[in-house]
C-alpha positions in Angstrom: 118.1 88.4 128.3 118.7 84.8 127.1 116.4 83.5 129.9 113.7 86.0 128.9 113.9 84.7 125.3 113.6 81.1 126.4 110.5 81.9 128.6 108.9 83.8 125.7 109.4 80.9 123.2 108.1 78.4 125.7 105.0 80.6 126.3 104.0 80.3 122.6 105.0 76.6 122.3 108.2 76.9 120.3 111.1 74.6 121.0 114.2 76.1 122.4 117.8 74.9 122.7 117.3 74.4 126.4 114.5 71.9 125.7 116.3 69.6 123.3 119.9 68.8 122.1 120.8 70.2 118.7 122.0 68.0 115.8 125.7 68.2 114.9 125.0 69.6 111.4 123.3 72.9 110.6 120.5 71.2 108.7 117.5 71.0 111.0 114.6 68.5 111.1 111.1 69.6 110.1 109.0 71.1 112.9 106.3 68.7 114.2 103.2 70.3 112.6 100.9 68.0 114.5 101.6 69.8 117.8 98.6 71.6 119.1 98.9 75.4 118.9 98.9 77.2 122.3 96.8 80.3 122.8 98.5 83.6 122.0 100.1 85.1 125.1 99.1 88.5 126.5 101.3 91.3 125.4 102.8 93.7 127.9 101.6 97.2 127.2 104.3 99.9 126.6 104.5 102.1 129.6 104.2 105.9 129.2 107.8 106.5 130.4 109.0 104.1 127.6 107.6 106.3 124.8 109.9 108.5 122.8 109.5 112.2 123.5 108.7 112.8 119.8 105.6 112.9 117.7 105.0 109.4 116.2 104.1 110.9 112.7 107.4 112.9 112.7 109.3 109.8 113.8 107.9 107.8 110.9 108.5 110.7 108.4 112.2 111.1 109.4 112.9 107.3 109.6 111.3 106.9 106.2 114.4 108.6 104.7 116.3 105.4 105.4 116.1 103.2 102.2 116.0 99.5 102.7 115.3 96.2 101.0 112.0 94.4 101.5 111.4 90.8 102.6 108.6 88.4 103.4 109.2 86.3 106.5 107.3 82.9 106.2 106.7 79.8 108.3 104.5 76.8 108.3 102.6 75.7 111.4 99.7 73.4 112.1 97.2 75.8 110.4 99.2 76.0 107.2 101.6 78.6 105.7 101.9 82.1 107.2 104.0 85.2 106.6 104.3 88.9 106.6 106.1 91.7 104.8 109.1 92.9 106.7 111.3 95.9 106.0 113.3 95.7 109.2 115.6 92.8 108.4 119.4 92.7 108.7 122.4 90.4 108.9 123.7 90.2 112.4 126.6 87.8 112.8 129.0 85.8 110.6 130.2 83.3 113.2 127.7 81.9 114.1 125.6 82.9 111.1 122.7 85.0 112.5 120.1 87.3 111.0 117.5 89.5 112.7 114.1 91.0 112.0 111.7 93.2 114.0 108.0 92.5 114.3 105.3 94.5 116.1 104.2 93.0 119.4 100.6 93.2 118.2 101.3 91.0 115.1 99.0 88.1 114.6 101.5 86.3 112.4 104.4 86.3 114.8 102.8 83.9 117.3 102.5 81.4 114.5 106.1 81.8 113.5 107.2 81.5 117.2 105.2 78.2 117.5 106.9 76.8 114.4 110.3 77.8 115.8 111.6 78.3 112.3 111.2 80.7 109.4 112.4 81.6 105.9 113.3 85.2 104.9 112.4 85.7 101.3 114.3 88.8 99.8 112.0 90.3 97.2 113.0 91.3 93.7 112.4 94.6 91.9 109.2 93.3 90.2 107.6 91.9 93.3 106.0 95.0 94.8 102.5 93.5 94.4 103.6 90.4 96.2 104.9 92.6 99.1 101.6 94.4 99.3 99.7 91.1 99.5 101.7 90.1 102.5 101.4 93.5 104.2 97.6 93.1 104.7 96.1 91.6 107.8 93.3 89.0 107.9 93.5 88.0 104.2 94.6 84.7 102.7 98.1 85.9 101.8 99.1 82.8 100.0 96.1 82.7 97.6 97.6 82.4 94.1 101.2 82.6 95.4 103.6 80.1 94.1 105.9 78.6 96.7 107.9 75.5 97.6 109.7 74.4 100.8 112.9 75.8 102.2 115.4 72.8 102.4 116.3 72.9 106.1 113.0 73.8 107.8 110.2 73.3 105.2 109.1 77.0 105.6 107.5 78.5 102.5 110.0 79.5 99.9 108.3 82.0 97.6 108.8 81.6 93.8 111.2 83.8 91.9 112.7 85.5 94.8 116.3 86.6 94.1 117.6 85.3 97.5 116.4 83.5 100.6 117.6 82.6 104.2 116.3 79.5 106.0 116.5 79.9 109.8 115.5 78.6 113.2 114.5 81.0 116.0 117.7 81.6 118.0 116.6 84.3 120.5 113.8 86.9 121.0 114.4 90.3 122.7 111.9 93.0 123.6 112.3 96.4 121.9 109.5 98.8 123.0 106.4 98.0 121.0 108.3 95.5 118.8 110.2 92.2 119.3 113.7 91.7 118.0 113.9 88.1 116.5 117.3 86.6 116.0 117.5 83.6 113.6 120.3 81.1 113.2 120.9 80.4 109.5 120.5 76.7 108.5 120.5 77.2 104.7 120.5 80.0 102.2 120.7 80.7 98.5 120.6 83.3 95.8 120.0 83.6 92.1 122.8 84.4 89.8 121.1 87.7 88.8 118.2 89.9 90.0 117.7 93.4 91.3 116.3 94.0 94.8 113.0 95.7 95.6 113.7 98.9 97.5 111.5 100.9 99.9 112.0 104.6 100.6 109.6 107.2 102.0 106.6 105.0 101.6 107.1 103.9 98.0 108.9 101.1 96.2 111.8 101.7 93.9 114.8 100.1 92.3 118.5 100.7 91.5 119.4 103.0 88.6 122.8 102.2 87.3 
């Protein structure tokens, strides 16, 4: 599986641990944004025998009962800032510090993140539903009018006023049906002293009621 991940990252031009030695500290150098972007690789079609024997609409309806937080995963490549709204994010490991998110194999944003080799997970706050919707669309300028700075380790876009963020490098990529499972190694992270999270449940945004 590790070899598969390395081959995938190389196919989209991202650096891997097999290609270069890692620095002794967890703080990483900025990616070389002057590197020419490689064409997007062909995606393998999901075979019929891989599909779940359930109706897709029913699958979404039932899984929608699982409430989660909401994030925006961002990166910066040769074409500028990029990102997408992501509900499927989770912590994975404490030692080493790893997180994971899932992204559709048809995503046009993921190849840009893969080429950058780094990303920042922006955990959205309760008042940032509109920001999430802006990053959930395809083909638009998602960063138009959006305030952001640079994450300290990788330079990935750090969105303004988010209650928490995790700055990562791509550690591994695994296939999961029609999605990819992206594992990131944490290089830096931070959180505000206060702030309620944005929640997503059954297709609508919500917040904690204490």
